[in-house]
Biopython code that builds the backbone (N, CA, C, O; Angstrom):
import numpy as np
from Bio.PDB.StructureBuilder import StructureBuilder

atoms = [
    (1, "UNK", "N", (264.764, 252.905, -109.344)),
    (1, "UNK", "CA", (263.520, 252.465, -108.818)),
    (1, "UNK", "C", (263.367, 251.086, -109.193)),
    (1, "UNK", "O", (263.607, 250.952, -110.393)),
    (2, "UNK", "N", (263.041, 249.952, -108.592)),
    (2, "UNK", "CA", (263.073, 248.560, -108.699)),
    (2, "UNK", "C", (261.420, 248.613, -109.158)),
    (2, "UNK", "O", (260.553, 249.485, -109.219)),
    (3, "UNK", "N", (261.529, 246.955, -109.480)),
    (3, "UNK", "CA", (259.927, 246.494, -109.374)),
    (3, "UNK", "C", (259.049, 246.968, -109.052)),
    (3, "UNK", "O", (259.428, 247.757, -108.186)),
    (4, "UNK", "N", (257.911, 247.054, -109.169)),
    (4, "UNK", "CA", (256.143, 247.238, -108.104)),
    (4, "UNK", "C", (256.161, 246.196, -107.258)),
    (4, "UNK", "O", (255.817, 245.087, -107.665)),
    (5, "UNK", "N", (256.574, 246.398, -105.927)),
    (5, "UNK", "CA", (256.694, 246.189, -104.522)),
    (5, "UNK", "C", (255.578, 246.725, -103.912)),
    (5, "UNK", "O", (255.334, 247.930, -103.853)),
    (6, "UNK", "N", (254.721, 245.601, -103.339)),
    (6, "UNK", "CA", (253.329, 245.974, -101.989)),
    (6, "UNK", "C", (253.806, 246.173, -100.748)),
    (6, "UNK", "O", (254.447, 245.353, -100.090)),
    (7, "UNK", "N", (253.522, 247.161, -100.455)),
    (7, "UNK", "CA", (254.185, 247.786, -99.083)),
    (7, "UNK", "C", (253.352, 247.392, -98.009)),
    (7, "UNK", "O", (252.220, 247.838, -98.199)),
    (8, "UNK", "N", (253.420, 246.889, -97.194)),
    (8, "UNK", "CA", (252.244, 246.572, -95.866)),
    (8, "UNK", "C", (252.894, 247.590, -94.859)),
    (8, "UNK", "O", (254.065, 247.957, -94.761)),
    (9, "UNK", "N", (251.654, 247.968, -94.063)),
    (9, "UNK", "CA", (251.564, 248.947, -92.965)),
    (9, "UNK", "C", (250.650, 248.405, -91.857)),
    (9, "UNK", "O", (249.558, 247.886, -92.089)),
    (10, "UNK", "N", (251.287, 248.597, -90.394)),
    (10, "UNK", "CA", (250.775, 248.264, -89.464)),
    (10, "UNK", "C", (249.314, 249.117, -89.386)),
    (10, "UNK", "O", (249.329, 250.005, -90.239)),
    (11, "UNK", "N", (248.394, 249.105, -88.815)),
    (11, "UNK", "CA", (246.926, 249.809, -88.627)),
    (11, "UNK", "C", (247.187, 251.131, -87.794)),
    (11, "UNK", "O", (246.359, 252.043, -87.788)),
    (12, "UNK", "N", (248.557, 251.201, -86.985)),
    (12, "UNK", "CA", (249.063, 252.180, -85.975)),
    (12, "UNK", "C", (250.653, 251.856, -85.721)),
    (12, "UNK", "O", (251.087, 250.713, -85.869)),
    (13, "UNK", "N", (251.323, 252.740, -85.404)),
    (13, "UNK", "CA", (252.748, 252.797, -85.125)),
    (13, "UNK", "C", (252.940, 251.751, -83.907)),
    (13, "UNK", "O", (252.052, 251.483, -83.098)),
    (14, "UNK", "N", (254.080, 251.271, -83.906)),
    (14, "UNK", "CA", (254.248, 250.046, -82.549)),
    (14, "UNK", "C", (254.541, 251.313, -81.699)),
    (14, "UNK", "O", (254.739, 252.495, -81.981)),
    (15, "UNK", "N", (254.483, 250.492, -80.378)),
    (15, "UNK", "CA", (254.378, 251.030, -78.890)),
    (15, "UNK", "C", (255.675, 251.985, -78.736)),
    (15, "UNK", "O", (255.779, 253.193, -78.523)),
    (16, "UNK", "N", (256.697, 250.872, -78.945)),
    (16, "UNK", "CA", (258.116, 252.012, -79.059)),
    (16, "UNK", "C", (258.400, 252.752, -79.750)),
    (16, "UNK", "O", (259.427, 253.341, -79.413)),
    (17, "UNK", "N", (257.807, 253.187, -80.998)),
    (17, "UNK", "CA", (257.726, 254.606, -81.426)),
    (17, "UNK", "C", (257.718, 255.496, -81.036)),
    (17, "UNK", "O", (258.502, 256.318, -81.510)),
    (18, "UNK", "N", (256.879, 255.870, -79.993)),
    (18, "UNK", "CA", (256.135, 256.749, -79.287)),
    (18, "UNK", "C", (257.780, 257.670, -78.259)),
    (18, "UNK", "O", (258.167, 258.836, -78.331)),
    (19, "UNK", "N", (258.282, 256.596, -77.500)),
    (19, "UNK", "CA", (259.566, 256.823, -76.638)),
    (19, "UNK", "C", (260.553, 257.268, -77.580)),
    (19, "UNK", "O", (261.214, 258.270, -77.305)),
    (20, "UNK", "N", (260.776, 256.514, -78.894)),
    (20, "UNK", "CA", (261.465, 257.112, -79.827)),
    (20, "UNK", "C", (261.648, 257.814, -80.227)),
    (20, "UNK", "O", (262.813, 257.977, -80.592)),
    (21, "UNK", "N", (260.596, 258.880, -80.509)),
    (21, "UNK", "CA", (260.204, 259.839, -81.162)),
    (21, "UNK", "C", (260.037, 260.812, -79.983)),
    (21, "UNK", "O", (260.083, 261.966, -80.408)),
    (22, "UNK", "N", (259.890, 260.764, -78.884)),
    (22, "UNK", "CA", (260.505, 261.874, -77.659)),
    (22, "UNK", "C", (261.700, 262.088, -77.033)),
    (22, "UNK", "O", (262.000, 262.869, -76.130)),
    (23, "UNK", "N", (262.430, 261.166, -77.729)),
    (23, "UNK", "CA", (264.177, 260.686, -77.476)),
    (23, "UNK", "C", (264.503, 261.430, -78.533)),
    (23, "UNK", "O", (265.653, 261.812, -78.313)),
    (24, "UNK", "N", (264.159, 261.830, -79.502)),
    (24, "UNK", "CA", (264.392, 262.570, -80.772)),
    (24, "UNK", "C", (264.103, 264.042, -80.639)),
    (24, "UNK", "O", (264.833, 264.999, -80.894)),
    (25, "UNK", "N", (263.116, 264.009, -80.272)),
    (25, "UNK", "CA", (262.431, 265.218, -79.881)),
    (25, "UNK", "C", (262.812, 266.063, -78.863)),
    (25, "UNK", "O", (262.406, 267.214, -78.704)),
    (26, "UNK", "N", (263.736, 265.365, -78.061)),
    (26, "UNK", "CA", (263.853, 265.894, -77.056)),
    (26, "UNK", "C", (265.387, 266.572, -77.439)),
    (26, "UNK", "O", (265.834, 267.487, -76.748)),
    (27, "UNK", "N", (265.935, 266.174, -78.292)),
    (27, "UNK", "CA", (266.996, 266.972, -78.663)),
    (27, "UNK", "C", (266.870, 268.172, -79.420)),
    (27, "UNK", "O", (267.864, 268.792, -79.796)),
    (28, "UNK", "N", (265.847, 268.491, -79.635)),
    (28, "UNK", "CA", (265.603, 269.700, -80.338)),
    (28, "UNK", "C", (264.721, 270.627, -79.372)),
    (28, "UNK", "O", (264.785, 271.841, -79.564)),
    (29, "UNK", "N", (263.916, 270.145, -78.365)),
    (29, "UNK", "CA", (263.090, 270.927, -77.597)),
    (29, "UNK", "C", (263.511, 270.464, -76.155)),
    (29, "UNK", "O", (264.191, 269.444, -76.045)),
    (30, "UNK", "N", (263.093, 271.248, -74.940)),
    (30, "UNK", "CA", (262.999, 270.608, -74.075)),
    (30, "UNK", "C", (262.298, 269.339, -73.581)),
    (30, "UNK", "O", (261.662, 268.803, -74.489)),
    (31, "UNK", "N", (262.229, 268.707, -72.411)),
    (31, "UNK", "CA", (261.959, 267.657, -72.402)),
    (31, "UNK", "C", (260.252, 267.799, -71.990)),
    (31, "UNK", "O", (259.583, 266.772, -72.109)),
    (32, "UNK", "N", (259.644, 268.917, -71.565)),
    (32, "UNK", "CA", (258.290, 269.015, -71.430)),
    (32, "UNK", "C", (257.660, 269.345, -72.610)),
    (32, "UNK", "O", (256.511, 268.904, -72.600)),
    (33, "UNK", "N", (257.980, 270.040, -73.798)),
    (33, "UNK", "CA", (257.783, 269.768, -75.304)),
    (33, "UNK", "C", (257.767, 268.769, -76.000)),
    (33, "UNK", "O", (256.826, 268.433, -76.719)),
    (34, "UNK", "N", (259.134, 268.001, -75.822)),
    (34, "UNK", "CA", (258.927, 266.805, -76.394)),
    (34, "UNK", "C", (257.782, 266.088, -76.182)),
    (34, "UNK", "O", (256.876, 265.886, -76.990)),
    (35, "UNK", "N", (257.910, 265.566, -74.594)),
    (35, "UNK", "CA", (256.462, 264.841, -73.763)),
    (35, "UNK", "C", (255.194, 265.339, -74.354)),
    (35, "UNK", "O", (254.204, 264.606, -74.353)),
    (36, "UNK", "N", (255.151, 266.608, -74.890)),
    (36, "UNK", "CA", (253.712, 266.640, -75.569)),
    (36, "UNK", "C", (253.488, 266.738, -76.832)),
    (36, "UNK", "O", (252.330, 266.705, -77.249)),
    (37, "UNK", "N", (254.171, 266.826, -77.368)),
    (37, "UNK", "CA", (254.246, 266.017, -78.794)),
    (37, "UNK", "C", (254.661, 264.571, -78.761)),
    (37, "UNK", "O", (254.767, 264.014, -79.853)),
    (38, "UNK", "N", (254.817, 264.141, -78.082)),
    (38, "UNK", "CA", (254.777, 262.337, -78.408)),
    (38, "UNK", "C", (253.537, 262.011, -77.576)),
    (38, "UNK", "O", (253.024, 260.895, -77.490)),
    (39, "UNK", "N", (253.077, 263.251, -76.909)),
    (39, "UNK", "CA", (251.546, 262.724, -76.233)),
    (39, "UNK", "C", (250.344, 263.028, -77.516)),
    (39, "UNK", "O", (249.287, 262.399, -77.561)),
    (40, "UNK", "N", (250.531, 263.551, -78.008)),
    (40, "UNK", "CA", (249.888, 264.444, -79.329)),
    (40, "UNK", "C", (249.687, 263.470, -80.281)),
    (40, "UNK", "O", (248.608, 263.284, -80.843)),
    (41, "UNK", "N", (250.829, 262.758, -80.505)),
    (41, "UNK", "CA", (251.353, 262.097, -81.954)),
    (41, "UNK", "C", (250.093, 260.875, -81.446)),
    (41, "UNK", "O", (248.919, 260.804, -81.810)),
    (42, "UNK", "N", (250.830, 260.033, -80.524)),
    (42, "UNK", "CA", (249.133, 259.079, -79.909)),
    (42, "UNK", "C", (248.128, 259.257, -80.161)),
    (42, "UNK", "O", (247.449, 258.395, -80.721)),
    (43, "UNK", "N", (247.687, 260.390, -79.852)),
    (43, "UNK", "CA", (246.341, 260.709, -79.829)),
    (43, "UNK", "C", (245.963, 261.367, -81.627)),
    (43, "UNK", "O", (244.842, 261.815, -81.872)),
    (44, "UNK", "N", (246.907, 261.327, -82.558)),
    (44, "UNK", "CA", (246.387, 262.091, -83.685)),
    (44, "UNK", "C", (246.347, 260.630, -84.634)),
    (44, "UNK", "O", (247.018, 259.598, -84.665)),
    (45, "UNK", "N", (244.964, 261.262, -85.504)),
    (45, "UNK", "CA", (244.927, 260.345, -86.564)),
    (45, "UNK", "C", (245.703, 259.662, -87.546)),
    (45, "UNK", "O", (246.780, 260.254, -87.476)),
    (46, "UNK", "N", (245.808, 258.854, -88.343)),
    (46, "UNK", "CA", (246.738, 258.688, -89.350)),
    (46, "UNK", "C", (246.205, 259.093, -90.717)),
    (46, "UNK", "O", (245.094, 258.963, -91.232)),
    (47, "UNK", "N", (247.466, 259.681, -91.185)),
    (47, "UNK", "CA", (247.374, 260.570, -92.573)),
    (47, "UNK", "C", (247.589, 259.667, -93.308)),
    (47, "UNK", "O", (247.413, 258.496, -92.971)),
    (48, "UNK", "N", (248.145, 260.140, -94.820)),
    (48, "UNK", "CA", (248.842, 259.139, -95.281)),
    (48, "UNK", "C", (249.204, 260.614, -96.384)),
    (48, "UNK", "O", (248.353, 261.478, -96.595)),
    (49, "UNK", "N", (250.915, 260.658, -97.114)),
    (49, "UNK", "CA", (251.353, 261.183, -97.569)),
    (49, "UNK", "C", (252.585, 260.857, -98.287)),
    (49, "UNK", "O", (253.472, 260.237, -97.702)),
    (50, "UNK", "N", (252.748, 261.311, -99.812)),
    (50, "UNK", "CA", (253.697, 260.642, -100.640)),
    (50, "UNK", "C", (254.824, 260.478, -99.744)),
    (50, "UNK", "O", (254.959, 261.087, -98.683)),
    (51, "UNK", "N", (255.936, 259.291, -100.412)),
    (51, "UNK", "CA", (256.990, 259.860, -100.086)),
    (51, "UNK", "C", (257.919, 260.552, -99.976)),
    (51, "UNK", "O", (258.543, 260.860, -98.961)),
    (52, "UNK", "N", (258.151, 261.002, -101.618)),
    (52, "UNK", "CA", (258.605, 262.422, -102.138)),
    (52, "UNK", "C", (258.391, 263.279, -101.795)),
    (52, "UNK", "O", (259.152, 264.194, -102.110)),
    (53, "UNK", "N", (257.100, 263.614, -100.829)),
    (53, "UNK", "CA", (256.506, 265.189, -100.182)),
    (53, "UNK", "C", (257.325, 265.302, -99.262)),
    (53, "UNK", "O", (258.034, 266.292, -99.078)),
    (54, "UNK", "N", (257.302, 263.899, -98.328)),
    (54, "UNK", "CA", (257.609, 264.017, -96.793)),
    (54, "UNK", "C", (259.133, 264.159, -96.924)),
    (54, "UNK", "O", (259.726, 264.505, -95.902)),
    (55, "UNK", "N", (259.935, 263.914, -98.167)),
    (55, "UNK", "CA", (261.401, 264.108, -98.127)),
    (55, "UNK", "C", (261.508, 265.912, -98.254)),
    (55, "UNK", "O", (262.192, 266.668, -97.564)),
    (56, "UNK", "N", (260.627, 266.226, -99.324)),
    (56, "UNK", "CA", (260.464, 267.435, -99.516)),
    (56, "UNK", "C", (260.368, 268.061, -98.607)),
    (56, "UNK", "O", (261.252, 268.912, -98.508)),
    (57, "UNK", "N", (259.589, 268.036, -97.765)),
    (57, "UNK", "CA", (259.011, 268.719, -96.505)),
    (57, "UNK", "C", (259.948, 268.898, -95.163)),
    (57, "UNK", "O", (259.894, 269.809, -94.337)),
    (58, "UNK", "N", (260.912, 267.642, -95.195)),
    (58, "UNK", "CA", (261.450, 267.353, -94.347)),
    (58, "UNK", "C", (263.163, 267.963, -94.101)),
    (58, "UNK", "O", (263.997, 268.003, -93.196)),
    (59, "UNK", "N", (263.017, 268.406, -95.629)),
    (59, "UNK", "CA", (264.353, 269.056, -95.994)),
    (59, "UNK", "C", (265.773, 267.669, -96.052)),
    (59, "UNK", "O", (266.860, 267.991, -96.531)),
    (60, "UNK", "N", (265.584, 266.425, -95.594)),
    (60, "UNK", "CA", (266.449, 265.568, -95.197)),
    (60, "UNK", "C", (266.805, 265.533, -96.314)),
    (60, "UNK", "O", (266.325, 266.232, -97.207)),
    (61, "UNK", "N", (268.034, 264.413, -96.502)),
    (61, "UNK", "CA", (268.976, 263.799, -97.560)),
    (61, "UNK", "C", (268.559, 262.144, -97.462)),
    (61, "UNK", "O", (268.477, 261.629, -96.347)),
    (62, "UNK", "N", (268.348, 261.489, -98.471)),
    (62, "UNK", "CA", (267.905, 259.961, -98.519)),
    (62, "UNK", "C", (268.968, 258.890, -98.569)),
    (62, "UNK", "O", (269.688, 258.555, -99.509)),
    (63, "UNK", "N", (268.896, 258.435, -97.340)),
    (63, "UNK", "CA", (269.777, 257.635, -97.196)),
    (63, "UNK", "C", (269.517, 256.286, -98.296)),
    (63, "UNK", "O", (268.454, 255.899, -98.783)),
    (64, "UNK", "N", (270.719, 255.823, -98.451)),
    (64, "UNK", "CA", (270.442, 254.616, -99.503)),
    (64, "UNK", "C", (270.858, 253.433, -99.011)),
    (64, "UNK", "O", (271.546, 253.496, -97.992)),
    (65, "UNK", "N", (270.584, 252.194, -99.537)),
    (65, "UNK", "CA", (270.527, 250.610, -98.883)),
    (65, "UNK", "C", (271.754, 250.478, -98.653)),
    (65, "UNK", "O", (271.970, 249.297, -98.379)),
    (66, "UNK", "N", (272.912, 251.244, -98.615)),
    (66, "UNK", "CA", (273.968, 251.084, -97.909)),
    (66, "UNK", "C", (273.895, 251.102, -96.159)),
    (66, "UNK", "O", (274.693, 250.514, -95.430)),
    (67, "UNK", "N", (272.915, 251.800, -95.781)),
    (67, "UNK", "CA", (273.077, 251.849, -94.466)),
    (67, "UNK", "C", (272.127, 250.731, -93.991)),
    (67, "UNK", "O", (270.977, 250.520, -94.376)),
    (68, "UNK", "N", (272.809, 250.098, -93.125)),
    (68, "UNK", "CA", (271.904, 248.789, -92.516)),
    (68, "UNK", "C", (270.745, 248.908, -92.321)),
    (68, "UNK", "O", (269.936, 248.108, -92.790)),
    (69, "UNK", "N", (270.355, 250.072, -91.483)),
    (69, "UNK", "CA", (268.898, 250.548, -90.909)),
    (69, "UNK", "C", (267.861, 250.255, -92.170)),
    (69, "UNK", "O", (266.834, 249.577, -92.139)),
    (70, "UNK", "N", (268.319, 250.824, -93.057)),
    (70, "UNK", "CA", (267.421, 251.121, -94.120)),
    (70, "UNK", "C", (267.197, 249.706, -94.952)),
    (70, "UNK", "O", (266.126, 249.190, -95.271)),
    (71, "UNK", "N", (268.560, 249.237, -95.206)),
    (71, "UNK", "CA", (268.560, 247.574, -96.066)),
    (71, "UNK", "C", (267.838, 246.710, -95.299)),
    (71, "UNK", "O", (267.253, 245.849, -95.956)),
    (72, "UNK", "N", (267.610, 246.639, -93.450)),
    (72, "UNK", "CA", (266.567, 245.850, -92.875)),
    (72, "UNK", "C", (265.631, 246.462, -93.243)),
    (72, "UNK", "O", (264.743, 245.615, -93.344)),
    (73, "UNK", "N", (265.249, 247.376, -93.508)),
    (73, "UNK", "CA", (263.794, 247.696, -93.443)),
    (73, "UNK", "C", (263.153, 247.396, -94.892)),
    (73, "UNK", "O", (261.982, 247.061, -95.069)),
    (74, "UNK", "N", (264.321, 247.613, -96.100)),
    (74, "UNK", "CA", (264.068, 247.287, -97.321)),
    (74, "UNK", "C", (263.400, 245.525, -97.556)),
    (74, "UNK", "O", (262.450, 245.086, -98.204)),
    (75, "UNK", "N", (264.583, 244.793, -96.554)),
    (75, "UNK", "CA", (264.351, 243.645, -96.464)),
    (75, "UNK", "C", (263.013, 243.112, -95.659)),
    (75, "UNK", "O", (262.645, 241.941, -95.748)),
    (76, "UNK", "N", (262.386, 244.011, -94.933)),
    (76, "UNK", "CA", (261.380, 243.818, -94.145)),
    (76, "UNK", "C", (260.163, 243.866, -95.297)),
    (76, "UNK", "O", (259.307, 242.994, -95.448)),
    (77, "UNK", "N", (260.296, 245.082, -96.059)),
    (77, "UNK", "CA", (259.225, 245.104, -97.314)),
    (77, "UNK", "C", (259.230, 243.708, -98.175)),
    (77, "UNK", "O", (258.302, 242.951, -98.456)),
    (78, "UNK", "N", (260.394, 243.665, -98.434)),
    (78, "UNK", "CA", (260.293, 242.274, -99.537)),
    (78, "UNK", "C", (260.144, 241.075, -99.143)),
    (78, "UNK", "O", (260.114, 240.131, -99.932)),
    (79, "UNK", "N", (260.002, 240.920, -97.525)),
    (79, "UNK", "CA", (259.488, 239.720, -96.955)),
    (79, "UNK", "C", (257.973, 239.858, -97.083)),
    (79, "UNK", "O", (257.469, 238.744, -97.229)),
    (80, "UNK", "N", (257.082, 240.836, -97.077)),
    (80, "UNK", "CA", (255.906, 241.044, -97.105)),
    (80, "UNK", "C", (255.341, 241.576, -95.253)),
    (80, "UNK", "O", (254.284, 241.706, -94.635)),
    (81, "UNK", "N", (256.705, 241.721, -95.021)),
    (81, "UNK", "CA", (256.360, 242.139, -93.400)),
    (81, "UNK", "C", (255.602, 243.926, -93.065)),
    (81, "UNK", "O", (255.704, 244.742, -93.981)),
    (82, "UNK", "N", (254.947, 244.327, -91.834)),
    (82, "UNK", "CA", (254.419, 245.194, -92.449)),
    (82, "UNK", "C", (255.243, 246.012, -91.460)),
    (82, "UNK", "O", (255.696, 245.629, -90.381)),
    (83, "UNK", "N", (255.362, 247.323, -92.084)),
    (83, "UNK", "CA", (255.978, 248.428, -91.727)),
    (83, "UNK", "C", (254.891, 249.531, -90.551)),
    (83, "UNK", "O", (253.672, 249.681, -90.629)),
    (84, "UNK", "N", (255.738, 250.087, -89.648)),
    (84, "UNK", "CA", (254.976, 250.926, -88.462)),
    (84, "UNK", "C", (254.758, 252.480, -89.241)),
    (84, "UNK", "O", (255.799, 253.000, -89.642)),
    (85, "UNK", "N", (253.948, 252.955, -89.385)),
    (85, "UNK", "CA", (253.612, 254.220, -89.745)),
    (85, "UNK", "C", (254.396, 255.254, -89.124)),
    (85, "UNK", "O", (254.583, 255.103, -87.917)),
    (86, "UNK", "N", (255.112, 256.704, -89.904)),
    (86, "UNK", "CA", (255.845, 257.441, -89.673)),
    (86, "UNK", "C", (255.264, 258.270, -88.439)),
    (86, "UNK", "O", (254.076, 258.116, -88.156)),
    (87, "UNK", "N", (255.906, 258.976, -87.836)),
    (87, "UNK", "CA", (255.373, 260.264, -86.646)),
    (87, "UNK", "C", (256.398, 261.349, -87.294)),
    (87, "UNK", "O", (257.613, 261.380, -87.494)),
    (88, "UNK", "N", (255.163, 262.331, -87.549)),
    (88, "UNK", "CA", (255.908, 263.494, -87.967)),
    (88, "UNK", "C", (255.674, 264.802, -87.315)),
    (88, "UNK", "O", (254.627, 264.755, -86.669)),
    (89, "UNK", "N", (256.192, 265.816, -87.254)),
    (89, "UNK", "CA", (255.834, 267.003, -86.375)),
    (89, "UNK", "C", (256.332, 268.226, -87.426)),
    (89, "UNK", "O", (257.363, 268.364, -88.083)),
    (90, "UNK", "N", (255.276, 268.941, -87.295)),
    (90, "UNK", "CA", (255.475, 270.154, -87.957)),
    (90, "UNK", "C", (255.978, 271.144, -87.060)),
    (90, "UNK", "O", (255.477, 271.459, -85.981)),
    (91, "UNK", "N", (257.310, 271.744, -87.746)),
    (91, "UNK", "CA", (257.997, 272.507, -86.897)),
    (91, "UNK", "C", (257.916, 274.267, -87.314)),
    (91, "UNK", "O", (258.510, 274.889, -88.194)),
    (92, "UNK", "N", (257.040, 274.668, -86.400)),
    (92, "UNK", "CA", (256.338, 276.275, -87.260)),
    (92, "UNK", "C", (255.914, 276.252, -88.503)),
    (92, "UNK", "O", (256.373, 277.013, -89.354)),
    (93, "UNK", "N", (255.008, 275.392, -88.738)),
    (93, "UNK", "CA", (254.637, 275.163, -90.084)),
    (93, "UNK", "C", (255.710, 275.182, -91.644)),
    (93, "UNK", "O", (255.237, 275.194, -92.780)),
    (94, "UNK", "N", (256.813, 275.181, -91.400)),
    (94, "UNK", "CA", (257.763, 275.415, -92.390)),
    (94, "UNK", "C", (258.623, 273.854, -92.755)),
    (94, "UNK", "O", (258.400, 273.395, -93.875)),
    (95, "UNK", "N", (259.214, 273.365, -92.185)),
    (95, "UNK", "CA", (259.805, 271.809, -91.919)),
    (95, "UNK", "C", (258.776, 270.833, -91.314)),
    (95, "UNK", "O", (257.810, 271.045, -90.580)),
    (96, "UNK", "N", (259.049, 270.213, -91.605)),
    (96, "UNK", "CA", (258.502, 268.596, -91.158)),
    (96, "UNK", "C", (259.179, 268.059, -90.363)),
    (96, "UNK", "O", (259.917, 269.044, -90.334)),
    (97, "UNK", "N", (259.834, 267.116, -89.367)),
    (97, "UNK", "CA", (260.143, 266.590, -88.375)),
    (97, "UNK", "C", (260.180, 265.329, -88.343)),
    (97, "UNK", "O", (259.253, 264.908, -87.651)),
    (98, "UNK", "N", (261.043, 264.229, -88.918)),
    (98, "UNK", "CA", (260.746, 263.174, -88.906)),
    (98, "UNK", "C", (261.291, 262.514, -87.405)),
    (98, "UNK", "O", (262.465, 262.269, -87.127)),
    (99, "UNK", "N", (259.789, 262.246, -86.305)),
    (99, "UNK", "CA", (260.100, 261.962, -85.176)),
    (99, "UNK", "C", (260.647, 260.606, -85.167)),
    (99, "UNK", "O", (261.522, 260.147, -84.433)),
    (100, "UNK", "N", (259.948, 260.010, -86.154)),
    (100, "UNK", "CA", (260.055, 258.585, -85.800)),
    (100, "UNK", "C", (260.049, 257.924, -87.276)),
    (100, "UNK", "O", (259.046, 258.339, -87.856)),
    (101, "UNK", "N", (260.728, 257.126, -88.026)),
    (101, "UNK", "CA", (260.644, 256.418, -89.242)),
    (101, "UNK", "C", (261.448, 256.977, -90.276)),
    (101, "UNK", "O", (260.975, 256.863, -91.407)),
    (102, "UNK", "N", (262.628, 257.597, -90.161)),
    (102, "UNK", "CA", (263.471, 258.169, -90.901)),
    (102, "UNK", "C", (263.957, 256.853, -92.075)),
    (102, "UNK", "O", (263.993, 257.034, -93.292)),
    (103, "UNK", "N", (264.320, 255.475, -91.350)),
    (103, "UNK", "CA", (264.907, 254.737, -92.119)),
    (103, "UNK", "C", (264.002, 253.844, -92.949)),
    (103, "UNK", "O", (264.353, 253.128, -93.887)),
    (104, "UNK", "N", (262.845, 253.994, -92.481)),
    (104, "UNK", "CA", (261.447, 253.023, -93.239)),
    (104, "UNK", "C", (260.837, 254.058, -94.197)),
    (104, "UNK", "O", (259.963, 253.590, -94.927)),
    (105, "UNK", "N", (261.070, 255.173, -94.330)),
    (105, "UNK", "CA", (260.832, 256.627, -95.262)),
    (105, "UNK", "C", (261.916, 256.209, -96.556)),
    (105, "UNK", "O", (261.529, 255.830, -97.661)),
    (106, "UNK", "N", (263.157, 256.348, -96.205)),
    (106, "UNK", "CA", (264.005, 255.733, -96.815)),
    (106, "UNK", "C", (264.002, 254.637, -97.737)),
    (106, "UNK", "O", (264.298, 254.654, -98.931)),
    (107, "UNK", "N", (263.546, 253.471, -96.862)),
    (107, "UNK", "CA", (263.396, 252.072, -97.747)),
    (107, "UNK", "C", (262.488, 252.181, -98.495)),
    (107, "UNK", "O", (262.665, 251.833, -99.662)),
    (108, "UNK", "N", (261.297, 252.666, -98.106)),
    (108, "UNK", "CA", (259.891, 252.615, -99.295)),
    (108, "UNK", "C", (260.531, 253.548, -100.224)),
    (108, "UNK", "O", (260.330, 253.052, -101.333)),
    (109, "UNK", "N", (261.280, 254.773, -100.386)),
    (109, "UNK", "CA", (261.482, 255.405, -101.337)),
    (109, "UNK", "C", (262.364, 254.438, -102.149)),
    (109, "UNK", "O", (261.918, 254.301, -103.288)),
    (110, "UNK", "N", (263.639, 253.625, -101.874)),
    (110, "UNK", "CA", (264.254, 253.059, -102.639)),
    (110, "UNK", "C", (262.984, 252.029, -103.664)),
    (110, "UNK", "O", (263.430, 251.377, -104.607)),
    (111, "UNK", "N", (261.830, 251.997, -103.432)),
    (111, "UNK", "CA", (260.780, 250.846, -104.231)),
    (111, "UNK", "C", (259.797, 252.021, -104.928)),
    (111, "UNK", "O", (259.289, 251.789, -106.025)),
    (112, "UNK", "N", (259.593, 253.096, -104.341)),
    (112, "UNK", "CA", (258.869, 254.289, -104.998)),
    (112, "UNK", "C", (258.671, 255.474, -104.473)),
    (112, "UNK", "O", (258.175, 255.492, -103.346)),
    (113, "UNK", "N", (258.974, 256.669, -105.084)),
    (113, "UNK", "CA", (258.903, 257.742, -104.423)),
    (113, "UNK", "C", (257.282, 258.587, -104.493)),
    (113, "UNK", "O", (256.727, 259.542, -103.949)),
    (114, "UNK", "N", (257.051, 257.774, -105.300)),
    (114, "UNK", "CA", (255.054, 258.093, -105.021)),
    (114, "UNK", "C", (254.618, 256.849, -104.378)),
    (114, "UNK", "O", (253.600, 256.538, -104.996)),
    (115, "UNK", "N", (254.812, 256.071, -103.577)),
    (115, "UNK", "CA", (254.395, 255.318, -102.220)),
    (115, "UNK", "C", (253.646, 256.351, -101.596)),
    (115, "UNK", "O", (253.930, 257.529, -101.808)),
    (116, "UNK", "N", (252.380, 255.898, -100.575)),
    (116, "UNK", "CA", (251.640, 256.721, -100.207)),
    (116, "UNK", "C", (251.854, 255.909, -98.433)),
    (116, "UNK", "O", (251.368, 254.820, -98.128)),
    (117, "UNK", "N", (252.774, 256.886, -97.410)),
    (117, "UNK", "CA", (252.691, 256.472, -96.541)),
    (117, "UNK", "C", (252.084, 256.357, -95.231)),
    (117, "UNK", "O", (252.549, 257.306, -94.600)),
    (118, "UNK", "N", (251.309, 255.718, -94.489)),
    (118, "UNK", "CA", (250.601, 256.365, -92.994)),
    (118, "UNK", "C", (251.766, 256.983, -92.488)),
    (118, "UNK", "O", (252.976, 256.830, -92.657)),
    (119, "UNK", "N", (250.877, 257.895, -91.660)),
    (119, "UNK", "CA", (251.617, 258.870, -90.966)),
    (119, "UNK", "C", (250.877, 259.610, -89.809)),
    (119, "UNK", "O", (249.724, 260.041, -89.844)),
    (120, "UNK", "N", (251.882, 259.679, -88.642)),
    (120, "UNK", "CA", (250.434, 260.578, -87.386)),
    (120, "UNK", "C", (251.544, 261.880, -87.551)),
    (120, "UNK", "O", (252.770, 261.844, -87.654)),
    (121, "UNK", "N", (250.609, 263.026, -87.532)),
    (121, "UNK", "CA", (251.478, 264.132, -87.519)),
    (121, "UNK", "C", (250.754, 265.231, -86.902)),
    (121, "UNK", "O", (249.546, 265.433, -87.035)),
    (122, "UNK", "N", (251.648, 265.999, -86.153)),
    (122, "UNK", "CA", (250.824, 266.997, -85.316)),
    (122, "UNK", "C", (251.625, 268.471, -85.575)),
    (122, "UNK", "O", (251.215, 269.500, -85.038)),
]
sb = StructureBuilder()
sb.init_structure("model")
sb.init_model(0)
sb.init_chain("A")
sb.init_seg("    ")
for serial, (resi, resn, name, xyz) in enumerate(atoms, 1):
    if name == "N":
        sb.init_residue(resn, " ", resi, " ")
    sb.init_atom(name, np.array(xyz, "f"), 0.0, 1.0, " ", f" {name:<3s}", serial, name[0])
structure = sb.get_structure()
């Protein structure tokens, strides 16, 4: 972990995050179900979860800063730019799918595993 860095967030996910989430979800579900999840995510309120808890719930591995996308998001954080909240889907109540924002999550975790991350979750 590095020195304390303030991480800034947009108040809502960026518009392009929803089609990106739908694209990812369409690999796991048929188009109709992926579309319903994407629509539900747009309507969902923001919640906040710790970075370490999102990782635990997702079961995914942490990507390091050697990943170009993670490093790009790390640089955004260091520059004080706002990040887009994550889009999450509960998969049968067992795993959380990171429909959009995996690289942002990894970048934030590099600064603090306890960082509170705004998310929309359905």
